[in-house]
C-alpha positions in Angstrom: -0.9 3.2 15.2 -2.6 -0.4 15.6 -4.6 0.9 18.6 -5.7 4.1 16.7 -6.8 1.8 13.6 -8.9 -0.3 16.3 -10.7 2.6 17.5 -11.4 4.0 14.2 -12.7 0.6 13.0 -15.0 0.6 16.2 -16.4 3.9 15.0 -17.0 3.3 11.9 -18.9 0.0 12.9 -21.1 2.2 15.0 -21.9 4.5 12.0 -22.8 1.5 9.9 -25.1 0.3 12.5 -27.0 3.6 12.6 -27.1 3.9 8.7 -28.4 0.3 8.8 -31.1 1.2 11.0 -32.2 4.2 9.2 -32.4 2.1 5.9 -34.8 -0.4 7.7 -37.2 2.3 8.8 -37.2 3.9 5.3 -37.9 0.2 4.0 -41.1 0.3 6.2 -42.1 3.7 5.1 -41.0 5.7 8.1 -39.5 9.1 8.0 -36.0 9.2 9.3 -37.0 11.2 12.2 -39.6 8.4 13.2 -36.6 6.1 13.3 -35.0 8.0 16.4 -37.2 5.7 18.9 -35.6 2.9 17.4 -32.1 4.3 18.0 -33.2 5.0 21.7 -33.8 1.3 22.3 -32.1 -0.6 25.2 -30.4 -2.6 22.8 -28.8 0.0 20.9 -28.1 2.1 23.9 -26.1 -0.7 25.5 -24.3 -1.1 22.1 -23.2 2.4 22.1 -21.9 2.2 25.8 -20.1 -0.9 24.9 -18.3 1.0 22.0 -17.5 3.8 24.2 -16.2 1.6 26.9 -14.1 -0.6 24.3 -12.8 2.7 22.8 -11.6 3.7 26.3 -10.1 0.4 27.0 -8.4 0.5 23.7 -6.9 4.1 24.4 -5.8 2.9 28.0 -4.3 -0.2 26.5 -2.4 2.0 24.0 -1.2 4.4 26.9 -0.1 1.5 29.1 2.0 0.0 25.9 3.7 3.3 25.4 4.7 3.6 29.2 6.0 0.0 29.0 8.1 0.9 26.0 9.4 3.9 27.5 10.4 1.9 30.9 11.9 -1.0 28.7 13.9 1.5 27.0 15.2 3.1 30.2 16.0 -0.3 31.7 18.0 -1.4 28.7 19.8 1.7 28.6 20.8 1.3 32.3 21.5 -2.2 31.8 23.6 -1.3 29.0 25.5 1.1 31.1 26.0 -1.4 33.8 27.4 -3.9 31.4 29.8 -1.2 30.2 31.0 -0.5 33.7 31.3 -4.1 34.3 33.1 -4.9 31.3 35.8 -1.8 32.4 36.2 -3.5 35.6 36.9 -6.9 33.8 39.2 -5.2 31.4 41.0 -3.7 34.3 41.3 -6.8 36.1 42.6 -8.4 33.2 45.2 -5.9 32.7 46.3 -6.2 36.4 46.6 -10.0 36.0 48.5 -9.6 32.8 50.9 -7.4 34.2 51.3 -9.5 37.3 51.9 -12.2 35.1 54.6 -10.4 33.1 56.2 -9.2 36.3 56.2 -12.6 37.9 57.6 -14.2 34.7 60.5 -11.2 34.6 61.3 -12.0 38.4 61.4 -16.0 37.7 63.5 -15.1 34.8 66.0 -13.1 36.6 66.0 -15.4 39.5 66.7 -18.5 37.3 69.6 -16.5 35.9 71.1 -15.8 39.4 70.9 -19.4 40.2 72.8 -20.5 37.1 75.4 -17.5 37.6 75.5 -17.0 41.5 74.1 -20.5 42.8 75.8 -20.4 46.2 75.0 -16.9 47.2 71.5 -17.1 45.6 70.8 -20.4 47.8 72.1 -18.8 50.8 70.0 -15.5 50.5 67.0 -17.3 49.4 67.0 -19.8 52.3 67.8 -17.1 55.2 65.4 -14.8 54.0 62.5 -17.1 53.6 63.1 -18.4 56.9 63.4 -15.4 58.5 60.0 -14.4 57.3 58.6 -17.7 58.5 60.0 -16.9 61.9 58.6 -13.6 62.2 55.4 -14.9 61.4 55.8 -17.5 64.0 56.7 -15.2 66.6 53.9 -12.9 65.7 51.3 -15.9 66.2 53.0 -16.8 69.4 52.9 -13.3 70.8 49.2 -12.9 69.9 48.2 -16.1 71.4 50.4 -15.2 74.7 48.2 -12.1 75.4 44.9 -13.6 77.3 43.7 -10.4 78.5 43.8 -6.9 77.6 46.1 -5.8 80.0 49.0 -8.1 79.2 52.1 -6.5 78.0 53.1 -7.3 74.3 55.8 -10.1 73.8 58.7 -8.6 72.4 60.5 -9.8 69.1 63.3 -12.0 69.9 66.2 -11.0 67.8 68.6 -13.7 69.1 66.2 -16.4 68.2 65.5 -15.1 64.7 69.3 -14.8 64.2 70.1 -18.1 65.3 67.4 -19.6 62.8 68.4 -17.4 60.0 72.3 -18.4 60.2 71.2 -22.0 60.7 69.0 -21.8 57.6 71.7 -20.2 55.5 74.1 -23.1 56.7 71.7 -25.7 56.1 69.7 -24.9 53.2 72.0 -22.5 51.5 75.2 -24.5 51.7 74.7 -28.2 52.7 71.3 -29.0 51.0 72.6 -27.3 47.7 75.5 -29.5 47.8 73.4 -32.7 48.9 70.7 -32.3 46.5 73.0 -31.9 43.5 74.9 -35.1 45.0 71.7 -37.1 45.1 70.3 -36.1 41.9 73.7 -36.9 40.1 74.1 -40.2 41.8 70.3 -41.4 41.6 69.0 -40.5 38.2 65.2 -40.6 37.7 65.2 -43.2 34.8 63.1 -43.2 31.6 59.8 -44.4 32.9 57.5 -43.3 35.6 58.2 -46.2 37.8 61.7 -45.7 37.8 61.4 -41.8 38.4 59.0 -42.6 41.5 61.4 -45.2 42.9 64.4 -42.8 42.5 62.2 -39.9 44.3 61.8 -42.5 47.2 65.3 -43.4 47.6 66.4 -39.7 47.6 63.7 -38.9 50.2 64.8 -41.8 52.3 68.3 -40.4 52.1 67.4 -37.1 53.3 65.1 -38.2 56.1 67.1 -41.2 57.5 70.9 -40.0 56.7 71.2 -36.2 56.7 68.3 -35.2 59.0 69.3 -37.1 62.1 72.9 -37.0 61.4 73.6 -33.4 60.1 70.3 -31.4 60.4 69.5 -31.8 64.2 73.0 -31.7 65.4 73.6 -28.4 63.4 70.6 -27.0 64.7 71.3 -27.6 68.2 75.0 -26.3 67.6 74.1 -23.0 66.2 71.4 -22.6 69.0 74.0 -22.8 71.6 76.7 -20.7 69.9 74.2 -17.9 69.2 72.5 -17.9 72.6 75.9 -18.1 74.5 75.4 -21.7 76.1 77.8 -23.9 77.3 78.7 -27.1 75.6 77.2 -28.9 78.5 73.9 -27.0 78.2 73.8 -27.5 74.7 74.5 -31.0 74.8 71.6 -31.5 77.5 69.2 -29.5 75.5 69.9 -31.6 72.6 69.5 -34.7 74.4 66.1 -33.7 75.7 64.7 -32.7 72.5 66.3 -34.6 69.8 63.7 -37.4 69.4 60.5 -35.2 69.5 61.9 -33.0 67.0 63.1 -35.6 64.7 59.5 -37.2 64.9 58.0 -33.9 63.9 60.4 -33.3 61.0 59.6 -36.9 59.6 55.8 -36.2 59.7 56.2 -33.0 57.5 59.4 -33.5 55.4 58.5 -36.9 54.1 55.9 -36.3 51.8 57.1 -32.8 51.1 60.5 -34.1 50.0 58.9 -36.8 47.9 57.1 -34.3 45.8 60.3 -32.2 45.6 62.4 -35.2 44.2 59.4 -36.5 42.2 58.0 -33.3 40.5 60.1 -30.3 41.2 63.1 -29.5 38.6 66.5 -29.8 40.0 67.3 -26.0 39.8 64.1 -25.2 41.9 64.4 -27.6 44.4 66.0 -25.6 46.9 63.8 -22.6 46.7 60.9 -25.1 47.0 62.5 -26.6 50.2 63.0 -23.0 51.7 59.4 -22.2 50.9 58.3 -25.2 52.6 60.4 -24.4 55.5 58.4 -21.0 55.9 55.1 -23.0 56.0 56.6 -25.5 58.6 57.3 -22.9 60.9 53.9 -21.3 60.7 52.4 -24.7 61.2 54.5 -25.5 64.3 53.5 -21.9 65.9 49.8 -22.4 65.2 49.6 -26.0 66.5 51.4 -25.3 69.6 50.1 -24.3 73.1 50.8 -20.7 74.1 53.5 -20.1 77.0 52.7 -19.3 80.5 54.8 -16.4 81.3 56.2 -15.6 84.8 58.1 -12.5 85.9 61.2 -13.5 88.1 63.5 -10.8 89.3 66.5 -13.4 90.1 66.6 -17.0 89.7 68.6 -17.2 92.6 65.8 -15.8 94.7 63.8 -18.9 94.2 66.7 -21.5 94.2 66.7 -22.1 90.5 70.2 -22.5 88.9 69.6 -22.2 85.1 67.2 -21.6 82.3 67.1 -23.1 79.0 64.8 -23.0 76.0 63.7 -26.3 74.4 63.5 -27.1 70.7 59.7 -26.1 71.0 59.8 -22.3 70.8 56.6 -22.1 72.9 58.4 -24.4 75.7 60.5 -22.7 78.3 62.4 -25.1 80.6 63.7 -24.1 84.0 66.3 -26.5 85.4 66.1 -26.1 89.2 67.9 -27.8 92.3 65.7 -27.6 95.2 67.4 -27.4 98.7 66.3 -30.9 99.8 67.5 -32.6 96.5 70.7 -33.5 95.5 73.1 -31.6 93.1 72.1 -33.9 90.1 68.5 -33.9 90.8 66.9 -31.7 88.2 63.3 -30.2 88.6 61.8 -29.4 85.2 58.8 -27.1 85.5 
């Protein structure tokens, strides 16, 4: 409507100009028809052309404005539809998160109730299950790294190893550590200040790493491994003597900070699940950091003069104990 008003105003101005010229000719005694040459003057003609061009420009501007308004309306509608779709996606995600939070809280509440009603059974099942999951992930990593070429045969899942570690975790974490943590928390209270609480956490961690780990954890681990794998007492003892120190050093490098956080920040009833989850992570870290094992197919150990084979504490290391023909009976060769 504004553009139309401008066009009409321009036309009215041109009519006024013509009437003004006619009035001027009449004032000089000219007939109106004699004023027509004045209207044909170059200045008047240029004024007419400019007026027509201005009118065309104004009409074009009005058309462009209408087109822009239509495009803007379409874009706004499309943007509104996209915003509505995005809002629906956010609403769905919020619903899923809310559902997961409710489900997780229900599971945690149920698990907490089981810890109170059946602590021993819950501890054993939790420790063994998490350790079996960690061992399965560990074996998967090792199997993937052992395949160096496309034609290499896949490494089979070691059921005996999983059974030995699962049994060990059930005995160590599910039984001993449950009793041990209760003993430490009951006899080394945290105190009322932050400093006392931190000192108590350091003391409990030291008791775990300097007493239970070297005196109970490692001997129990080597014993269970020997029993499940059918080793003799001599072979189990030799295996433990060769791997005791390096395994203890690895244990200290990981479990000192983990157990300090346990005693310093984790509630007493959740300390054993926390340690079991950390054991899962520890198994994966060991597998990811270790080197893949070179595999050699041998039809018979006796064919190459090897007397026995044993697995070291490092699951990626396989130790062959051999007696060479030129060596004495007590001279072992480790490959």
